[in-house]
N, C-alpha and C positions, 0 to 999 in steps of 0.2 A: 504494500500500500504506500502511496505517496503522502508525505506530510505536507499540508498546505499551511502557509504562513498566514497569521492574522494581521490585517492592516493596523497601522497605528490608530489608536483611539484615545480620546481624552480620558485621563486616569480617573476622574470623578465619575464619568459615565460608566466606565468599566467597573468601578467599585459598586455603583448602584445596580447595574445589571447582574453582577455576581451575587449581591445580597438578596435582590428581589426574585431573580429567576433561576439562577444556577444552584445556589446553596440549599434552598428548600427541597430541591429535587436531587441533591447530592451529585450534581454534575460538575465537571471541570472542563476548562477550555480544551485540554488535550483530547477529551472524549468527543467534543464537538468537531475538532479538527479531524479526528479519526473517522467520524461519520461522513463528513464532507469528502475526505480523501477516498473513502470507500465508494461513494457515488461517482467521484471523478474517474476512478479506475474503469468504470463501465461506459466511459465516454459520454456522459451526460453533460450537456452544455449549461443547463441552468438548474439550480436546486435551491429550495428555501427551507429554513427551519423556522417554525413558528413557536412562540412562547406566549403564555398567557399569565397575567398577574391580575388578581382581583383582591379587593379590600372592602371590608364591610365596617362601617362605623356604627357603633351602638349608641343609642340615646341614653343619656343618664336619667335615672329615675328622679323625679322631683320630690 
């Protein structure tokens, strides 16, 4: 498998994405790179990975 390099990203955005999307799912950038590399091996021109984050705010009881 080919390792694909991650482009440069603002460190604050990277930290936020790690905290909100990757950490709760126990994912690491290495794993994402491996997935994309695996897709690339099959000569796929385009691929997307989608992540979802949701948050619910609770109303305080009066």
